C-alpha positions as CSV (number, residue, x, y, z in Angstrom):
1,M,86.1,117.4,116.5
2,T,85.6,114.0,118.1
3,L,84.3,111.1,116.0
4,Q,83.4,107.5,117.2
5,I,83.1,104.7,114.8
6,C,82.1,101.2,115.3
7,G,82.3,98.2,113.0
8,R,83.8,94.6,112.4
9,S,87.6,94.9,112.0
10,Y,88.7,94.1,108.4
11,E,91.5,92.2,110.2
12,N,89.7,89.5,112.1
13,G,86.1,90.4,112.1
14,E,86.0,91.7,115.8
15,P,83.8,94.6,116.7
16,L,85.7,97.8,117.2
17,R,85.1,101.2,118.4
18,V,87.5,103.6,116.9
19,T,88.0,107.1,118.3
20,I,89.3,109.9,116.1
21,E,90.5,113.3,117.1
22,N,92.5,116.0,115.5
23,R,93.0,114.0,112.1
24,R,94.5,111.1,114.2
25,I,93.0,107.6,115.8
26,T,93.2,108.3,119.5
27,R,91.8,105.0,120.6
28,V,91.0,101.5,119.3
29,E,89.0,99.3,121.5
30,P,86.7,96.3,121.7
31,A,83.1,97.2,121.2
32,W,80.4,94.9,122.9
33,P,77.3,94.9,120.9
34,T,74.0,94.3,122.6
35,D,73.1,91.6,119.9
36,D,74.6,89.9,116.8
37,S,77.3,91.8,115.3
38,S,77.1,90.2,112.0
39,A,74.8,93.0,110.7
40,W,77.5,95.5,111.5
41,P,79.4,97.2,108.8
42,W,83.2,96.3,108.3
43,I,85.8,98.9,109.3
44,A,89.2,99.4,107.5
45,P,91.7,102.0,106.5
46,G,91.1,104.0,103.6
47,M,92.4,102.9,100.1
48,F,95.3,104.8,98.4
49,D,95.3,104.3,94.4
50,L,98.5,105.0,92.7
51,Q,96.9,105.4,89.3
52,I,93.6,107.2,88.4
53,N,93.4,109.3,85.2
54,G,90.4,111.2,86.0
55,H,86.6,110.8,86.3
56,G,83.1,111.5,84.6
57,G,84.6,112.8,81.4
58,T,87.6,114.9,82.9
59,W,91.2,113.8,82.4
60,F,94.1,115.1,84.5
61,S,96.3,115.1,81.4
62,K,94.9,118.1,79.8
63,E,96.2,121.5,78.9
64,S,92.9,123.4,79.8
65,L,92.4,121.5,82.9
66,T,91.6,124.1,85.9
67,A,91.7,123.7,89.7
68,D,87.9,123.5,89.8
69,D,88.0,120.7,87.4
70,V,90.5,118.9,89.5
71,I,88.3,119.5,92.7
72,S,85.2,118.2,91.2
73,T,87.1,115.2,89.8
74,L,88.6,114.2,93.1
75,E,85.5,114.6,95.4
76,P,83.5,111.7,93.8
77,H,86.3,109.0,94.7
78,F,85.5,109.2,98.4
79,Q,82.2,107.4,97.6
80,Y,84.5,104.4,96.6
81,G,86.6,104.2,99.8
82,I,89.3,106.3,98.2
83,T,91.0,108.6,100.8
84,R,94.4,109.2,98.9
85,M,95.3,108.8,95.4
86,C,97.9,109.9,92.7
87,P,96.4,111.8,89.9
88,T,97.9,110.1,86.9
89,L,98.9,112.2,83.7
90,V,99.4,110.1,80.6
91,T,101.4,110.4,77.4
92,N,100.6,113.9,75.8
93,S,102.5,117.1,74.9
94,Y,104.4,119.1,77.2
95,E,101.9,121.9,77.2
96,A,99.2,119.4,78.1
97,L,101.3,117.8,81.1
98,A,102.3,121.1,82.4
99,G,98.6,122.4,82.3
100,G,97.3,119.3,84.0
101,F,100.1,119.4,86.7
102,N,99.6,123.2,87.2
103,A,96.0,122.9,87.9
104,I,96.5,120.1,90.4
105,R,99.1,122.4,92.1
106,E,96.7,125.0,92.3
107,A,93.7,122.8,93.7
108,C,96.2,121.6,96.3
109,E,97.0,125.3,97.3
110,R,93.4,126.0,97.4
111,E,91.8,123.3,99.5
112,D,93.3,121.6,102.2
113,W,91.4,118.4,101.6
114,V,92.5,118.1,98.2
115,D,96.3,118.6,99.6
116,R,95.7,115.6,101.8
117,M,94.0,113.6,99.1
118,V,96.8,113.9,96.9
119,P,100.2,113.3,98.6
120,G,101.7,113.0,94.9
121,C,101.1,112.6,91.3
122,H,101.9,109.9,88.7
123,L,103.6,110.8,85.3
124,E,102.7,107.6,83.2
125,G,104.7,108.3,79.9
126,P,105.5,109.8,77.6
127,Y,108.9,108.1,77.8
128,I,107.3,104.6,76.8
129,S,107.7,102.0,73.9
130,R,106.6,103.2,70.5
131,E,105.4,99.8,69.6
132,D,101.7,98.7,68.9
133,G,100.5,96.7,72.1
134,P,103.2,97.8,74.7
135,R,102.1,101.5,73.9
136,G,98.4,100.7,74.7
137,A,96.1,103.6,74.3
138,H,98.9,106.3,74.4
139,P,99.3,108.5,71.3
140,L,102.2,107.6,69.4
141,S,103.0,111.0,68.1
142,Q,103.7,112.0,71.7
143,V,105.8,109.3,72.6
144,R,109.5,110.4,73.0
145,A,112.7,109.6,74.8
146,A,113.1,110.3,78.4
147,D,114.1,114.0,78.9
148,W,115.3,115.3,82.2
149,D,115.1,118.7,81.6
150,E,111.5,118.4,80.6
151,F,110.7,116.5,83.6
152,Q,112.3,119.0,85.8
153,R,110.0,121.7,84.4
154,L,106.7,119.5,84.9
155,Q,108.0,118.7,88.5
156,E,108.2,122.4,88.8
157,A,104.9,123.0,87.7
158,S,103.4,120.4,90.0
159,G,105.0,122.1,92.9
160,N,107.2,119.2,93.4
161,R,104.4,116.5,93.6
162,I,105.3,114.1,91.1
163,R,106.4,111.2,93.1
164,L,106.1,108.2,90.6
165,V,106.9,107.9,86.9
166,T,106.1,105.1,84.8
167,L,108.5,104.6,81.7
168,A,109.8,101.8,79.4
169,P,113.4,100.7,80.0
170,E,114.1,100.6,76.1
171,A,113.2,104.5,75.8
172,G,116.0,106.6,74.7
173,N,118.1,107.9,77.8
174,A,115.9,105.7,80.2
175,V,118.6,104.3,82.4
176,D,120.2,107.9,82.9
177,F,116.7,109.3,83.8
178,I,116.1,106.6,86.4
179,R,119.2,107.3,88.2
180,R,118.4,110.9,88.5
181,A,114.9,110.4,89.3
182,V,115.9,108.1,92.0
183,E,118.5,110.2,93.4
184,S,115.7,113.1,93.6
185,G,113.3,111.1,95.5
186,V,110.9,109.9,92.6
187,V,109.8,106.3,92.3
188,I,110.4,104.8,89.0
189,S,108.0,102.1,87.7
190,I,108.5,99.9,84.6
191,G,105.5,99.9,82.2
192,H,104.2,100.0,78.7
193,T,107.4,98.2,77.6
194,G,108.7,95.8,75.1
195,A,112.0,95.6,76.8
196,T,114.5,92.8,76.5
197,P,115.0,91.2,79.8
198,E,118.6,92.8,80.0
199,Q,117.0,96.1,79.6
200,V,114.7,95.2,82.5
201,Q,117.5,94.1,84.4
202,D,119.4,97.5,83.7
203,A,116.6,99.7,84.7
204,V,116.2,97.8,88.1
205,A,119.9,98.1,88.8
206,A,119.5,101.9,88.2
207,G,116.7,101.8,90.8
208,A,113.1,101.2,89.4
209,Q,110.9,99.6,92.1
210,L,107.6,98.9,90.5
211,S,105.9,97.3,87.4
212,T,102.9,99.2,86.2
213,H,99.7,97.2,85.8
214,L,101.9,94.0,85.1
215,G,100.5,91.8,82.2
216,N,98.8,94.9,80.6
217,G,100.5,97.5,78.3
218,A,102.2,94.6,76.4
219,H,102.1,92.8,73.0
220,G,99.3,90.4,72.3
221,Q,101.7,87.6,71.4
222,I,105.2,87.4,72.8
223,R,108.0,84.8,73.0
224,R,106.9,82.4,75.8
225,H,110.3,82.6,77.6
226,P,112.4,84.8,78.2
227,N,110.2,87.8,78.1
228,Y,109.6,91.2,79.8
229,I,106.7,89.9,81.7
230,W,108.5,86.7,83.3
231,E,111.5,89.1,83.8
232,Q,109.6,91.5,85.9
233,L,107.4,88.9,87.6
234,G,110.6,87.0,88.9
235,T,112.4,89.9,90.0
236,T,112.0,90.4,93.9
237,D,113.3,94.0,93.6
238,L,110.1,95.0,91.9
239,M,106.8,95.5,93.5
240,A,103.8,95.0,90.7
241,S,100.5,97.0,90.3
242,L,97.6,94.8,89.0
243,I,94.4,96.0,87.6
244,T,91.9,93.5,89.0
245,D,88.8,94.9,87.4
246,G,87.7,91.5,85.8
247,F,88.6,92.7,82.2
248,H,92.5,93.6,82.4
249,L,93.6,90.2,83.6
250,P,91.7,86.8,83.8
251,P,91.4,85.1,87.3
252,S,94.3,82.5,86.9
253,V,96.7,85.3,85.8
254,V,95.6,87.4,88.9
255,R,96.1,84.2,91.2
256,S,99.4,83.5,89.4
257,M,100.9,86.9,89.8
258,I,100.0,87.5,93.4
259,G,101.4,84.1,94.1
260,A,104.7,84.8,92.5
261,K,105.0,88.3,93.8
262,G,103.2,87.7,97.4
263,V,100.9,89.9,98.9
264,F,103.5,92.3,100.5
265,R,104.9,93.0,97.0
266,T,101.5,93.5,95.0
267,I,99.4,96.5,94.7
268,I,96.0,96.9,93.6
269,T,95.1,99.8,91.3
270,C,91.9,100.5,89.2
271,D,93.8,102.6,86.5
272,A,90.4,104.3,86.3
273,S,90.3,106.3,83.0
274,G,88.8,109.9,82.6
275,L,85.5,108.2,81.3
276,A,85.0,106.4,84.6
277,G,81.6,107.1,85.8
278,C,80.2,107.7,82.0
279,P,77.5,105.8,80.5
280,P,78.2,103.6,77.4
281,G,78.9,105.3,74.3
282,K,81.8,106.6,72.0
283,Y,84.2,109.3,73.3
284,R,87.1,111.3,72.1
285,E,89.8,113.0,74.1
286,G,92.5,114.5,71.9
287,E,93.7,112.1,69.5
288,M,92.2,108.9,71.3
289,A,88.8,107.8,70.3
290,V,87.3,105.2,72.9
291,E,84.2,103.4,73.6
292,I,82.5,102.2,76.5
293,L,80.7,99.0,75.9
294,E,77.4,97.8,77.7
295,D,79.5,95.2,79.8
296,G,81.5,98.2,81.2
297,R,84.8,97.7,79.5
298,L,86.6,100.7,78.0
299,V,88.2,99.8,74.7
300,L,89.6,101.7,71.6
301,A,86.9,102.5,69.5
302,G,86.3,100.3,66.4
303,Q,86.9,97.1,68.3
304,D,86.5,95.0,71.4
305,Q,89.8,93.7,72.5
306,L,92.2,96.5,73.0
307,L,91.4,98.1,76.5
308,A,91.9,101.8,77.2
309,G,91.9,101.9,80.9
310,S,89.2,100.9,83.3
311,G,85.6,102.0,84.2
312,V,85.6,101.0,87.4
313,E,87.3,102.2,90.8
314,T,89.6,100.6,93.5
315,D,86.6,99.2,95.7
316,T,85.5,96.8,92.6
317,C,89.1,95.9,92.1
318,V,89.5,94.7,95.7
319,A,86.5,92.7,95.6
320,K,87.5,91.2,92.4
321,A,91.0,90.2,93.7
322,I,89.4,88.6,96.7
323,E,87.3,86.6,94.5
324,F,90.0,85.7,91.9
325,A,93.1,84.9,94.0
326,G,91.5,83.7,97.3
327,L,92.7,86.7,99.5
328,S,91.4,87.5,102.6
329,L,89.6,90.8,103.1
330,R,92.7,92.2,105.1
331,E,95.2,91.0,102.4
332,A,93.3,92.8,99.7
333,L,92.9,96.0,101.3
334,D,96.4,96.3,102.3
335,M,97.4,95.4,98.7
336,A,95.1,98.7,97.9
337,G,96.1,101.0,101.1
338,R,99.3,100.0,102.8
339,N,101.6,98.7,100.1
340,P,101.1,101.7,97.9
341,S,101.8,103.9,100.8
342,R,105.0,101.9,101.7
343,L,106.2,102.0,98.1
344,L,105.9,106.0,97.9
345,R,107.3,106.3,101.6
346,F,103.8,107.8,102.9
347,E,102.3,106.9,106.0
348,E,100.7,103.6,106.0
349,P,96.9,103.9,107.2
350,R,96.2,101.3,110.1
351,L,93.6,100.9,112.6
352,R,96.0,101.6,115.4
353,R,96.1,104.4,118.1
354,G,98.1,107.5,116.6
355,S,97.6,106.6,112.9
356,L,96.2,108.6,110.2
357,A,92.3,108.7,110.6
358,D,91.6,107.5,107.1
359,V,88.7,105.1,107.8
360,I,86.1,103.4,105.7
361,L,82.7,101.5,106.7
362,F,81.3,99.1,104.2
363,H,79.0,96.2,103.9
364,W,80.6,93.0,102.3
365,D,78.9,89.5,102.2
366,G,82.1,87.7,101.3
367,P,84.0,86.5,98.2
368,G,82.0,87.1,95.0
369,S,80.1,90.0,96.5
370,P,80.9,94.0,96.1
371,L,82.2,96.5,98.9
372,E,79.2,98.7,99.5
373,M,80.7,101.9,101.0
374,V,78.5,103.1,104.1
375,A,81.0,106.1,105.1
376,T,84.6,107.6,104.1
377,V,86.6,109.4,106.7
378,A,89.6,111.2,105.3
379,Q,92.2,112.4,107.9
380,G,89.2,112.9,110.4
381,D,86.5,114.4,108.2
382,L,83.7,112.8,107.1
383,R,83.6,113.0,103.4
384,Y,81.0,110.5,102.2
385,G,78.0,108.8,103.8
386,E,76.9,108.7,107.4
387,I,78.3,106.9,110.3
388,P,75.6,104.7,111.8
389,E,74.7,104.5,115.3
390,L,75.2,101.0,116.7
391,A,73.8,99.5,120.1
392,L,76.6,98.9,122.4
393,A,76.1,97.0,125.6
């Protein structure tokens, strides 16, 4: 099947015609519109989010999760321009984690499009800080020391799909675990930590490459310097993921962190919870009681300050990052697509001949406005919306 898609390039605004065959971009050429192209949608590579916990009331970290649950939870993400993602399983019992990874493996084995959408999984915890604040919304009863044998069993359950693990450097056995994981090809990220600067340095020396949602999963008050946020921010060997949903980090922090890390070493994530897409109200998942407030924030029930993940998706976070940090459209979308791909050593999506045919079309009216998806093509298949017919000269 051949697809031809026209739009304004996210790189420079020039009208382009992109031809797709056999899941690859086979041609990218200038397109000459019959009139002003300013009404054309933008065209860009699809987004790849490293940290999505579920959707619509379903969490990936669940013992009773089924392959059907996984499939129905992944499908809605195409409407947000997400063509690849890492289903993220958070701190829980071994049985719940194994159940979630088993279901994801079965879904990938059943449906080709699922296998392509899920190039890897993310294990966030349970090897994290036990302290209030750094632990975030993760249940204290399930936090434990890093256990390589347990991880190997989970990796087997996933069909060797776990590609990213978030842990705290101060967790028991952390440094040895990091070394073993890196040797096996797994990327280690520092997160949900109250570590000393020295412990952060030890984790980096052992092979850690990323900071998970830097600035969140932290104490409400910390020593001004040195501290674990400054240590990670100033370490050039660490990339950083940021939740730029408008709630997790204020604009000044987003600007400062991107300024310190640089666009090349920053990743945009939504960290969408399993309740993303649900209406305001109170919910319970295992030991965790959560409330979705009227303004869209997800918080631990009973207060309005401690967040429990995000309720929006990657498209919103890209738009907010542009607004907060003065980024170009290209910079923000590359932080949500090419950078995570590079970190996990997967193919980077590009608008180039021979590239993976992950392409999105959307309307965007400039900083402060949302990305309104028109169509999402994932590896050559139209998965959301319709491709408009645009008049060419």
